[in-house]
DRENVEX-247620 format. One record per residue (C-alpha): residue in three letters; residue number from 1; y, z, x; chain. Coordinates in steps of 0.05 Angstrom, whole numbers, plus 5000, padded with zeros to 4 digits. Each point is the difference from the previous one (the first is absolute). Layout:
<pts>
+------+-----+------+------+------+------+
| code | pos |    v |    w |    u | unit |
+------+-----+------+------+------+------+
|  ALA | NUM |    Y |    Z |    X |    A |
...
+------+-----+------+------+------+------+
</pts>
This chain:
<pts>
+------+-----+------+------+------+------+
| code | pos |    v |    w |    u | unit |
+------+-----+------+------+------+------+
|  UNK |   1 | 7728 | 7382 | 8017 |    A |
|  UNK |   2 | 4966 | 5066 | 5000 |    A |
|  UNK |   3 | 4926 | 5004 | 5035 |    A |
|  UNK |   4 | 4940 | 5009 | 4949 |    A |
|  UNK |   5 | 4982 | 5063 | 4996 |    A |
|  UNK |   6 | 4930 | 4988 | 5011 |    A |
|  UNK |   7 | 4984 | 4940 | 5046 |    A |
|  UNK |   8 | 4926 | 4974 | 5014 |    A |
|  UNK |   9 | 4995 | 4946 | 5062 |    A |
|  UNK |  10 | 4932 | 4973 | 5012 |    A |
|  UNK |  11 | 4958 | 5051 | 4969 |    A |
|  UNK |  12 | 4924 | 4996 | 5020 |    A |
|  UNK |  13 | 4953 | 5057 | 4965 |    A |
|  UNK |  14 | 4922 | 5011 | 5010 |    A |
|  UNK |  15 | 4947 | 5045 | 4974 |    A |
|  UNK |  16 | 4956 | 4999 | 5067 |    A |
|  UNK |  17 | 4981 | 4930 | 5018 |    A |
|  UNK |  18 | 5028 | 4977 | 4927 |    A |
|  UNK |  19 | 5073 | 4967 | 5004 |    A |
|  UNK |  20 | 5030 | 5018 | 4931 |    A |
|  UNK |  21 | 5073 | 4973 | 5009 |    A |
|  UNK |  22 | 5030 | 4943 | 5044 |    A |
|  UNK |  23 | 5055 | 4996 | 5025 |    A |
|  UNK |  24 | 5047 | 5031 | 4945 |    A |
|  UNK |  25 | 5070 | 4990 | 4986 |    A |
|  UNK |  26 | 5033 | 5036 | 4953 |    A |
|  UNK |  27 | 5073 | 5031 | 4990 |    A |
|  UNK |  28 | 5025 | 5057 | 4947 |    A |
|  UNK |  29 | 5083 | 5012 | 4991 |    A |
|  UNK |  30 | 5026 | 5063 | 4985 |    A |
|  UNK |  31 | 4989 | 5015 | 4923 |    A |
|  UNK |  32 | 4958 | 4939 | 4982 |    A |
|  UNK |  33 | 4935 | 4999 | 4969 |    A |
|  UNK |  34 | 4949 | 4959 | 5024 |    A |
|  UNK |  35 | 4935 | 4978 | 4965 |    A |
|  UNK |  36 | 4934 | 4984 | 5048 |    A |
|  UNK |  37 | 4957 | 4962 | 4954 |    A |
|  UNK |  38 | 4926 | 4966 | 5019 |    A |
|  UNK |  39 | 4922 | 5000 | 4988 |    A |
|  UNK |  40 | 4953 | 5049 | 5012 |    A |
|  UNK |  41 | 4988 | 5000 | 5078 |    A |
|  UNK |  42 | 5083 | 4967 | 5008 |    A |
|  UNK |  43 | 5009 | 5057 | 5050 |    A |
|  UNK |  44 | 5047 | 5039 | 4950 |    A |
|  UNK |  45 | 4970 | 5071 | 5004 |    A |
|  UNK |  46 | 4998 | 4987 | 5087 |    A |
|  UNK |  47 | 5077 | 4986 | 4996 |    A |
|  UNK |  48 | 5017 | 5061 | 4962 |    A |
|  UNK |  49 | 4950 | 5038 | 5053 |    A |
|  UNK |  50 | 5033 | 4964 | 5057 |    A |
|  UNK |  51 | 5080 | 5022 | 4977 |    A |
|  UNK |  52 | 4971 | 5078 | 4982 |    A |
|  UNK |  53 | 4971 | 5009 | 5067 |    A |
|  UNK |  54 | 4933 | 5002 | 4985 |    A |
|  UNK |  55 | 4979 | 4946 | 5041 |    A |
|  UNK |  56 | 5029 | 4992 | 5072 |    A |
|  UNK |  57 | 5032 | 4941 | 5014 |    A |
|  UNK |  58 | 5050 | 4970 | 5058 |    A |
|  UNK |  59 | 5058 | 5043 | 4996 |    A |
|  UNK |  60 | 5052 | 4943 | 4996 |    A |
|  UNK |  61 | 4952 | 4968 | 4943 |    A |
|  UNK |  62 | 5035 | 5039 | 4954 |    A |
|  UNK |  63 | 5079 | 5022 | 5002 |    A |
|  UNK |  64 | 5027 | 5056 | 4952 |    A |
|  UNK |  65 | 5081 | 5001 | 5010 |    A |
|  UNK |  66 | 4991 | 4959 | 5061 |    A |
|  UNK |  67 | 4950 | 5058 | 5030 |    A |
|  UNK |  68 | 4923 | 4979 | 5023 |    A |
|  UNK |  69 | 4950 | 5033 | 4955 |    A |
|  UNK |  70 | 4943 | 4968 | 4999 |    A |
|  UNK |  71 | 4962 | 5042 | 5057 |    A |
|  UNK |  72 | 5030 | 5074 | 4963 |    A |
|  UNK |  73 | 4945 | 5045 | 4961 |    A |
|  UNK |  74 | 5009 | 4996 | 4921 |    A |
|  UNK |  75 | 5034 | 5074 | 4998 |    A |
|  UNK |  76 | 5058 | 4972 | 5050 |    A |
|  UNK |  77 | 5009 | 4935 | 4957 |    A |
|  UNK |  78 | 4998 | 5048 | 4940 |    A |
|  UNK |  79 | 5055 | 5043 | 5043 |    A |
|  UNK |  80 | 5046 | 4935 | 4999 |    A |
|  UNK |  81 | 4999 | 4989 | 4926 |    A |
|  UNK |  82 | 4939 | 4960 | 4980 |    A |
|  UNK |  83 | 4949 | 5026 | 4950 |    A |
|  UNK |  84 | 4950 | 4969 | 4976 |    A |
|  UNK |  85 | 4966 | 5007 | 4927 |    A |
|  UNK |  86 | 4924 | 4968 | 5017 |    A |
|  UNK |  87 | 4947 | 4964 | 4959 |    A |
|  UNK |  88 | 4964 | 5049 | 4974 |    A |
|  UNK |  89 | 5047 | 5055 | 4994 |    A |
|  UNK |  90 | 4967 | 5037 | 5046 |    A |
|  UNK |  91 | 5016 | 5070 | 4973 |    A |
|  UNK |  92 | 4974 | 5074 | 5024 |    A |
|  UNK |  93 | 4951 | 5006 | 4948 |    A |
|  UNK |  94 | 5003 | 5078 | 5015 |    A |
|  UNK |  95 | 5068 | 5010 | 4993 |    A |
|  UNK |  96 | 5039 | 4999 | 4934 |    A |
|  UNK |  97 | 5044 | 4944 | 4978 |    A |
|  UNK |  98 | 5069 | 5038 | 5020 |    A |
|  UNK |  99 | 4969 | 5026 | 5071 |    A |
|  UNK | 100 | 4985 | 4922 | 5011 |    A |
|  UNK | 101 | 5070 | 4985 | 4985 |    A |
|  UNK | 102 | 5020 | 5058 | 5055 |    A |
|  UNK | 103 | 4964 | 4970 | 5053 |    A |
|  UNK | 104 | 5045 | 4936 | 4997 |    A |
|  UNK | 105 | 5063 | 5046 | 5008 |    A |
|  UNK | 106 | 4967 | 5030 | 5069 |    A |
|  UNK | 107 | 5046 | 4956 | 5044 |    A |
|  UNK | 108 | 5060 | 5043 | 4978 |    A |
|  UNK | 109 | 5037 | 4934 | 4985 |    A |
|  UNK | 110 | 5064 | 5006 | 4952 |    A |
|  UNK | 111 | 5022 | 4959 | 4947 |    A |
|  UNK | 112 | 4991 | 4986 | 4933 |    A |
|  UNK | 113 | 4925 | 5012 | 4993 |    A |
|  UNK | 114 | 4977 | 5071 | 4977 |    A |
|  UNK | 115 | 4944 | 5028 | 4956 |    A |
|  UNK | 116 | 5043 | 5004 | 4938 |    A |
|  UNK | 117 | 5030 | 4927 | 5006 |    A |
|  UNK | 118 | 4935 | 4981 | 5010 |    A |
|  UNK | 119 | 4977 | 5044 | 4937 |    A |
|  UNK | 120 | 5064 | 4961 | 4959 |    A |
|  UNK | 121 | 4968 | 4928 | 5018 |    A |
|  UNK | 122 | 4935 | 5012 | 4982 |    A |
|  UNK | 123 | 5002 | 5062 | 4948 |    A |
|  UNK | 124 | 4924 | 5000 | 4993 |    A |
|  UNK | 125 | 4994 | 5030 | 5081 |    A |
|  UNK | 126 | 5044 | 5060 | 4975 |    A |
|  UNK | 127 | 4952 | 5011 | 4929 |    A |
|  UNK | 128 | 4938 | 4997 | 5052 |    A |
|  UNK | 129 | 5035 | 5020 | 5070 |    A |
|  UNK | 130 | 4939 | 5061 | 5004 |    A |
|  UNK | 131 | 4937 | 4958 | 4984 |    A |
|  UNK | 132 | 4956 | 4980 | 5056 |    A |
|  UNK | 133 | 5027 | 4921 | 5016 |    A |
|  UNK | 134 | 4923 | 4973 | 4989 |    A |
|  UNK | 135 | 5008 | 5030 | 4929 |    A |
|  UNK | 136 | 5060 | 4939 | 4974 |    A |
|  UNK | 137 | 4991 | 4928 | 4981 |    A |
|  UNK | 138 | 4999 | 4952 | 5057 |    A |
|  UNK | 139 | 5076 | 4980 | 4976 |    A |
|  UNK | 140 | 5023 | 5068 | 4995 |    A |
|  UNK | 141 | 4966 | 5012 | 5073 |    A |
|  UNK | 142 | 5048 | 4930 | 5020 |    A |
|  UNK | 143 | 5058 | 5045 | 4988 |    A |
|  UNK | 144 | 4983 | 5056 | 5037 |    A |
|  UNK | 145 | 4983 | 4951 | 5049 |    A |
|  UNK | 146 | 5068 | 4971 | 4996 |    A |
|  UNK | 147 | 5031 | 5065 | 4997 |    A |
|  UNK | 148 | 4973 | 5024 | 5057 |    A |
|  UNK | 149 | 5033 | 4941 | 5042 |    A |
|  UNK | 150 | 5060 | 5014 | 4969 |    A |
|  UNK | 151 | 5010 | 5068 | 5022 |    A |
|  UNK | 152 | 4997 | 4988 | 5071 |    A |
|  UNK | 153 | 5064 | 4958 | 4984 |    A |
|  UNK | 154 | 4996 | 4939 | 5029 |    A |
|  UNK | 155 | 5036 | 4939 | 5009 |    A |
|  UNK | 156 | 4946 | 4947 | 4994 |    A |
|  UNK | 157 | 4937 | 5016 | 4952 |    A |
|  UNK | 158 | 4939 | 4962 | 5010 |    A |
|  UNK | 159 | 4966 | 4984 | 4937 |    A |
|  UNK | 160 | 4929 | 4983 | 5012 |    A |
|  UNK | 161 | 4971 | 4968 | 4928 |    A |
|  UNK | 162 | 5035 | 5042 | 4961 |    A |
|  UNK | 163 | 4974 | 4974 | 4931 |    A |
|  UNK | 164 | 4926 | 4986 | 5026 |    A |
|  UNK | 165 | 4945 | 5035 | 4945 |    A |
|  UNK | 166 | 5051 | 5023 | 4960 |    A |
|  UNK | 167 | 5009 | 4980 | 4922 |    A |
|  UNK | 168 | 5065 | 4960 | 4983 |    A |
|  UNK | 169 | 5035 | 5067 | 4968 |    A |
|  UNK | 170 | 4989 | 5038 | 5054 |    A |
|  UNK | 171 | 5023 | 4932 | 5041 |    A |
|  UNK | 172 | 5069 | 4994 | 4962 |    A |
|  UNK | 173 | 5015 | 5073 | 5006 |    A |
|  UNK | 174 | 4996 | 4995 | 5077 |    A |
|  UNK | 175 | 5048 | 4944 | 5003 |    A |
|  UNK | 176 | 5041 | 5020 | 4950 |    A |
|  UNK | 177 | 5023 | 5059 | 5050 |    A |
|  UNK | 178 | 4997 | 4953 | 5061 |    A |
|  UNK | 179 | 5073 | 4988 | 4988 |    A |
|  UNK | 180 | 5016 | 5074 | 4992 |    A |
|  UNK | 181 | 4964 | 5002 | 5077 |    A |
|  UNK | 182 | 5027 | 4945 | 5037 |    A |
|  UNK | 183 | 5073 | 5009 | 4969 |    A |
|  UNK | 184 | 5008 | 5067 | 5049 |    A |
|  UNK | 185 | 5012 | 4954 | 5055 |    A |
|  UNK | 186 | 4934 | 4991 | 5019 |    A |
|  UNK | 187 | 4962 | 4933 | 5028 |    A |
|  UNK | 188 | 4936 | 4984 | 4974 |    A |
|  UNK | 189 | 4941 | 4966 | 5015 |    A |
|  UNK | 190 | 4951 | 4980 | 4949 |    A |
|  UNK | 191 | 4921 | 4967 | 4994 |    A |
|  UNK | 192 | 4987 | 4976 | 4938 |    A |
|  UNK | 193 | 4944 | 4960 | 4962 |    A |
|  UNK | 194 | 5040 | 4992 | 4942 |    A |
|  UNK | 195 | 5052 | 4947 | 5024 |    A |
|  UNK | 196 | 5036 | 4994 | 4944 |    A |
|  UNK | 197 | 5018 | 5075 | 5007 |    A |
|  UNK | 198 | 5007 | 4986 | 5078 |    A |
|  UNK | 199 | 5048 | 4940 | 4985 |    A |
|  UNK | 200 | 5041 | 5049 | 4950 |    A |
|  UNK | 201 | 5014 | 5058 | 5035 |    A |
|  UNK | 202 | 5012 | 4974 | 5071 |    A |
|  UNK | 203 | 5055 | 4957 | 5040 |    A |
|  UNK | 204 | 4958 | 4961 | 5047 |    A |
|  UNK | 205 | 4932 | 4988 | 5002 |    A |
|  UNK | 206 | 4943 | 4988 | 5059 |    A |
|  UNK | 207 | 4922 | 4975 | 4978 |    A |
|  UNK | 208 | 4952 | 5002 | 5046 |    A |
|  UNK | 209 | 4939 | 4958 | 5005 |    A |
|  UNK | 210 | 4939 | 5016 | 5063 |    A |
|  UNK | 211 | 5052 | 5047 | 5033 |    A |
|  UNK | 212 | 5054 | 4956 | 5008 |    A |
|  UNK | 213 | 5068 | 4989 | 4964 |    A |
|  UNK | 214 | 4991 | 4943 | 4953 |    A |
|  UNK | 215 | 5066 | 5006 | 4952 |    A |
|  UNK | 216 | 5063 | 5031 | 5011 |    A |
|  UNK | 217 | 5066 | 4998 | 4948 |    A |
|  UNK | 218 | 5042 | 5029 | 4954 |    A |
|  UNK | 219 | 4956 | 5020 | 4942 |    A |
|  UNK | 220 | 5046 | 4968 | 4949 |    A |
|  UNK | 221 | 5000 | 4937 | 5035 |    A |
|  UNK | 222 | 4926 | 4985 | 5018 |    A |
|  UNK | 223 | 4962 | 4953 | 4954 |    A |
|  UNK | 224 | 4934 | 5020 | 4977 |    A |
|  UNK | 225 | 4962 | 4941 | 5030 |    A |
|  UNK | 226 | 5029 | 5017 | 5065 |    A |
|  UNK | 227 | 4974 | 5071 | 4990 |    A |
|  UNK | 228 | 4927 | 4978 | 4972 |    A |
|  UNK | 229 | 4995 | 4948 | 5064 |    A |
|  UNK | 230 | 5020 | 5057 | 5048 |    A |
|  UNK | 231 | 4949 | 5061 | 4964 |    A |
|  UNK | 232 | 4935 | 4949 | 4995 |    A |
|  UNK | 233 | 5018 | 4962 | 5066 |    A |
|  UNK | 234 | 5003 | 4925 | 4964 |    A |
|  UNK | 235 | 5034 | 4953 | 5044 |    A |
+------+-----+------+------+------+------+
</pts>
């Protein structure tokens, strides 16, 4: 069996004196879509920040293609092929849609994604390419954030709260685009509050509860009762 693309072993994470993750063990295989679910404060965003290098961890706690990355800076992690679509989009407000997208391509990684392929995926962005990113709707801003990550031509893309605060029609549009994204040989981790959506697009799922893994398994093989117990900590 091939080694995992990403191996997480005994991951602890802290914000000063507050511990957010406790000994988290996970793995993600090449070409896999992994869903991360859990209630608010469960540690999902902390997990994404740790993987992407926005938080410093023990080097060996995170291994990507067999290489320890837990102590690398965010730019170093991105250079290896890991891209984050952060919670809240975090676009550059002074830049246009196109300029925000081009920032994602500054790493110079080669691959299938370019300005034109992002515009093909989200045609509305081509129509609004010259306008300030903050003039867009929330859903369109999320498309820019996804496009910016794709422009880096990552091997692994991390979606943190992919549908948070968006209208159902926009969520449907973004999820309809996911097969085209991961269909180009990419792996993905998706943090999602909508459990049904998370299960429908993923191969496997992990549930976090108070900073610990409370459930793991194949997305199509886990019962709703098991998820409820893991999600809410019911014994």
